[in-house]
MDAnalysis code that builds the backbone (N, CA, C; Angstrom):
import MDAnalysis as mda
import numpy as np

u = mda.Universe.empty(264, n_residues=88, atom_resindex=np.repeat(np.arange(88), 3), trajectory=True)
u.add_TopologyAttr("name", ["N", "CA", "C"] * 88)
u.add_TopologyAttr("resid", np.arange(1, 89))
u.add_TopologyAttr("resname", ["MET", "ALA", "GLY", "HIS", "GLN", "GLU", "LEU", "GLY", "LEU", "ASP", "LEU", "GLY", "ILE", "ASP", "VAL", "TYR", "LEU", "SER", "ASP", "ARG", "ARG", "ARG", "THR", "TRP", "GLN", "GLY", "GLY", "ILE", "ASN", "GLU", "ASN", "THR", "ASN", "ARG", "LEU", "GLN", "GLY", "GLN", "TYR", "LEU", "ALA", "LYS", "SER", "ALA", "ASP", "LEU", "ARG", "SER", "PHE", "SER", "MET", "ARG", "GLU", "LEU", "ASP", "ASP", "PHE", "ALA", "GLU", "HIS", "ILE", "ASN", "THR", "ARG", "PRO", "GLY", "ARG", "VAL", "LEU", "ASP", "TRP", "ALA", "GLY", "ALA", "HIS", "ASP", "ARG", "LEU", "TRP", "PRO", "ARG", "LEU", "GLN", "THR", "ALA", "TRP", "ARG", "HIS"])
u.atoms.positions = np.array([
    [-43.955, 51.664, -61.614],
    [-43.585, 50.281, -61.410],
    [-43.698, 49.535, -62.738],
    [-42.748, 48.684, -62.998],
    [-42.775, 47.905, -64.240],
    [-43.915, 46.899, -64.198],
    [-44.436, 46.533, -65.355],
    [-45.582, 45.633, -65.454],
    [-45.364, 44.284, -64.802],
    [-44.163, 43.716, -64.963],
    [-43.928, 42.393, -64.382],
    [-43.899, 42.444, -62.863],
    [-43.427, 43.535, -62.303],
    [-43.402, 43.663, -60.848],
    [-44.823, 43.802, -60.296],
    [-45.635, 44.589, -60.979],
    [-47.024, 44.765, -60.556],
    [-47.785, 43.449, -60.641],
    [-47.565, 42.694, -61.714],
    [-48.202, 41.393, -61.865],
    [-47.816, 40.476, -60.708],
    [-46.551, 40.435, -60.383],
    [-46.089, 39.600, -59.281],
    [-46.730, 39.973, -57.959],
    [-46.829, 41.274, -57.700],
    [-47.472, 41.721, -56.465],
    [-48.951, 41.377, -56.453],
    [-49.630, 41.603, -57.566],
    [-51.068, 41.317, -57.652],
    [-51.367, 39.842, -57.427],
    [-50.500, 38.962, -57.955],
    [-50.737, 37.525, -57.863],
    [-50.066, 36.874, -56.665],
    [-49.209, 37.631, -55.988],
    [-48.493, 37.068, -54.856],
    [-47.475, 36.024, -55.270],
    [-46.843, 36.231, -56.434],
    [-45.849, 35.287, -56.936],
    [-44.570, 36.035, -57.284],
    [-43.476, 35.304, -57.340],
    [-42.211, 35.871, -57.797],
    [-42.187, 35.833, -59.317],
    [-41.763, 36.925, -59.930],
    [-41.643, 37.003, -61.383],
    [-40.178, 37.273, -61.698],
    [-39.622, 36.453, -62.577],
    [-38.215, 36.580, -62.935],
    [-38.082, 36.856, -64.428],
    [-37.170, 37.718, -64.779],
    [-36.836, 37.979, -66.165],
    [-35.417, 37.488, -66.404],
    [-35.180, 36.967, -67.580],
    [-33.822, 36.504, -67.869],
    [-32.930, 37.699, -68.176],
    [-31.703, 37.606, -67.738],
    [-30.697, 38.631, -67.985],
    [-30.056, 38.322, -69.332],
    [-30.059, 39.268, -70.243],
    [-29.542, 38.986, -71.588],
    [-28.065, 38.634, -71.609],
    [-27.333, 38.960, -70.545],
    [-25.913, 38.586, -70.477],
    [-25.716, 37.177, -69.926],
    [-26.798, 36.568, -69.459],
    [-26.733, 35.207, -68.914],
    [-27.633, 34.309, -69.764],
    [-27.079, 33.852, -70.853],
    [-27.872, 33.141, -71.850],
    [-28.514, 31.864, -71.328],
    [-27.953, 31.260, -70.294],
    [-28.531, 30.029, -69.760],
    [-29.888, 30.281, -69.110],
    [-30.201, 31.533, -68.803],
    [-31.483, 31.853, -68.181],
    [-32.617, 31.929, -69.192],
    [-32.306, 31.978, -70.454],
    [-33.330, 32.199, -71.470],
    [-34.030, 30.953, -71.972],
    [-33.789, 29.814, -71.370],
    [-34.366, 28.564, -71.853],
    [-35.879, 28.581, -71.923],
    [-36.520, 29.095, -70.898],
    [-37.989, 29.134, -70.897],
    [-38.501, 30.032, -72.016],
    [-37.778, 31.114, -72.280],
    [-38.178, 32.005, -73.374],
    [-38.069, 31.293, -74.714],
    [-36.980, 30.569, -74.896],
    [-36.789, 29.843, -76.149],
    [-37.846, 28.762, -76.321],
    [-38.160, 28.076, -75.244],
    [-39.180, 27.034, -75.312],
    [-40.546, 27.640, -75.658],
    [-40.875, 28.753, -75.033],
    [-42.155, 29.418, -75.325],
    [-42.191, 29.885, -76.768],
    [-41.104, 30.439, -77.248],
    [-41.044, 30.869, -78.645],
    [-41.236, 29.689, -79.591],
    [-40.641, 28.544, -79.233],
    [-40.794, 27.346, -80.057],
    [-42.254, 26.894, -80.085],
    [-42.907, 26.933, -78.936],
    [-44.319, 26.538, -78.873],
    [-45.189, 27.499, -79.689],
    [-44.909, 28.780, -79.585],
    [-45.674, 29.757, -80.368],
    [-45.467, 29.539, -81.855],
    [-44.270, 29.115, -82.227],
    [-43.959, 28.867, -83.629],
    [-44.766, 27.733, -84.230],
    [-45.339, 26.882, -83.382],
    [-46.206, 25.815, -83.886],
    [-47.527, 26.375, -84.399],
    [-47.874, 27.563, -83.960],
    [-49.151, 28.172, -84.342],
    [-48.979, 29.417, -85.213],
    [-47.873, 30.110, -85.019],
    [-47.668, 31.384, -85.711],
    [-46.335, 31.386, -86.451],
    [-46.342, 31.760, -87.706],
    [-45.092, 31.925, -88.442],
    [-44.331, 33.112, -87.857],
    [-43.029, 33.102, -88.001],
    [-42.201, 34.168, -87.439],
    [-42.631, 35.552, -87.932],
    [-43.050, 35.642, -89.178],
    [-43.437, 36.934, -89.747],
    [-44.949, 37.161, -89.695],
    [-45.664, 36.367, -88.899],
    [-47.124, 36.465, -88.849],
    [-47.577, 37.830, -88.336],
    [-48.586, 38.352, -88.971],
    [-49.222, 39.593, -88.525],
    [-50.404, 39.198, -87.652],
    [-50.308, 39.486, -86.360],
    [-51.352, 39.066, -85.431],
    [-52.719, 39.647, -85.778],
    [-52.724, 40.741, -86.511],
    [-54.006, 41.339, -86.922],
    [-54.755, 40.449, -87.910],
    [-54.058, 39.488, -88.511],
    [-54.718, 38.615, -89.482],
    [-55.464, 37.460, -88.811],
    [-55.327, 37.329, -87.506],
    [-56.006, 36.273, -86.758],
    [-57.171, 36.863, -85.972],
    [-58.206, 36.083, -85.822],
    [-59.322, 36.522, -84.975],
    [-58.906, 36.370, -83.515],
    [-59.598, 37.056, -82.644],
    [-59.314, 36.933, -81.213],
    [-59.543, 35.498, -80.759],
    [-60.543, 34.867, -81.323],
    [-60.844, 33.466, -80.993],
    [-59.649, 32.561, -81.353],
    [-59.059, 32.771, -82.521],
    [-57.903, 31.969, -82.929],
    [-56.719, 32.189, -81.987],
    [-56.457, 33.444, -81.630],
    [-55.352, 33.740, -80.719],
    [-55.613, 33.137, -79.347],
    [-56.870, 33.201, -78.884],
    [-57.218, 32.578, -77.605],
    [-57.008, 31.073, -77.657],
    [-57.358, 30.448, -78.785],
    [-57.154, 29.005, -78.943],
    [-55.671, 28.654, -78.906],
    [-54.824, 29.451, -79.579],
    [-53.376, 29.228, -79.548],
    [-52.882, 29.280, -78.095],
    [-53.287, 30.329, -77.393],
    [-52.844, 30.519, -76.010],
    [-53.326, 29.375, -75.126],
    [-54.558, 28.939, -75.323],
    [-55.075, 27.834, -74.508],
    [-54.281, 26.552, -74.739],
    [-53.967, 26.261, -75.984],
    [-53.179, 25.056, -76.270],
    [-51.809, 25.118, -75.611],
    [-51.179, 26.273, -75.667],
    [-49.850, 26.426, -75.066],
    [-49.932, 26.366, -73.544],
    [-50.922, 27.043, -72.958],
    [-51.016, 27.134, -71.497],
    [-51.529, 25.871, -70.827],
    [-52.182, 25.004, -71.570],
    [-52.677, 23.762, -70.974],
    [-51.795, 22.566, -71.318],
    [-50.760, 22.795, -72.088],
    [-49.834, 21.724, -72.479],
    [-49.040, 21.270, -71.251],
    [-49.020, 19.965, -70.973],
    [-48.283, 19.490, -69.797],
    [-46.786, 19.722, -69.950],
    [-46.147, 20.062, -68.842],
    [-44.710, 20.309, -68.869],
    [-43.983, 19.528, -67.789],
    [-42.831, 19.015, -68.134],
    [-42.036, 18.231, -67.188],
    [-41.688, 19.040, -65.939],
    [-41.295, 20.311, -66.122],
    [-40.898, 21.131, -64.977],
    [-42.077, 21.475, -64.076],
    [-43.292, 21.246, -64.545],
    [-44.494, 21.479, -63.735],
    [-45.095, 20.155, -63.269],
    [-44.275, 19.125, -63.195],
    [-44.735, 17.779, -62.829],
    [-45.896, 17.346, -63.707],
    [-45.777, 17.629, -64.984],
    [-46.721, 17.248, -66.035],
    [-48.075, 17.939, -65.912],
    [-48.105, 19.065, -65.220],
    [-49.294, 19.924, -65.236],
    [-49.080, 20.988, -66.309],
    [-50.125, 21.654, -66.692],
    [-50.001, 22.776, -67.616],
    [-49.815, 24.069, -66.834],
    [-49.287, 25.083, -67.483],
    [-49.102, 26.384, -66.824],
    [-50.439, 26.913, -66.298],
    [-51.495, 26.698, -67.059],
    [-52.822, 27.139, -66.639],
    [-53.224, 26.485, -65.317],
    [-52.922, 25.200, -65.178],
    [-53.270, 24.480, -63.956],
    [-52.576, 25.068, -62.739],
    [-51.375, 25.576, -62.930],
    [-50.617, 26.142, -61.811],
    [-50.983, 27.597, -61.535],
    [-51.289, 28.353, -62.583],
    [-51.522, 29.784, -62.412],
    [-52.978, 30.114, -62.091],
    [-53.913, 29.379, -62.657],
    [-55.327, 29.718, -62.507],
    [-55.787, 29.824, -61.054],
    [-55.438, 28.896, -60.168],
    [-55.859, 29.043, -58.774],
    [-55.352, 30.334, -58.131],
    [-54.147, 30.742, -58.498],
    [-53.603, 31.993, -57.945],
    [-54.334, 33.210, -58.505],
    [-54.698, 33.145, -59.768],
    [-55.448, 34.252, -60.362],
    [-56.804, 34.397, -59.691],
    [-57.477, 33.290, -59.470],
    [-58.785, 33.341, -58.826],
    [-58.687, 33.938, -57.430],
    [-57.659, 33.548, -56.683],
    [-57.461, 34.084, -55.348],
    [-57.176, 35.575, -55.392],
    [-56.345, 36.002, -56.326],
    [-55.984, 37.419, -56.433],
    [-57.196, 38.260, -56.816],
    [-58.058, 37.739, -57.654],
    [-59.222, 38.510, -58.110],
    [-60.284, 38.643, -57.037],
    [-60.291, 37.746, -56.066],
    [-61.275, 37.814, -54.978],
    [-60.995, 38.967, -54.033],
    [-59.741, 39.421, -54.014],
    [-59.347, 40.474, -53.056],
    [-59.602, 41.832, -53.634],
])
C-alpha cells in the first residue's frame, strides 16, 4: 500500500494527490512550496539544519492561519484527528 493511502486509513481522512496532467490541482503544492521557501533556499541541504530548526520551520508553516481552513492552521485541524488515531 502506498504511504499516502496508509496515512489516510490510519487517520480516517481522505488523502488526495494532484494529477500532474491537471495543473489546476497543484495549487496547494505550490502554496506549500512558497511557504517552505520562506525558511529554506531552493538549493538548501537539509543536513545543514538541526532537527530543532526544521521542527521550528514546520511548526510555523503548520500553525499559520489559512483562509481555506476558516483562518485556522493546518495543525489545528489535523492534531485532533492524530490524537484520536493514536488512541486506537
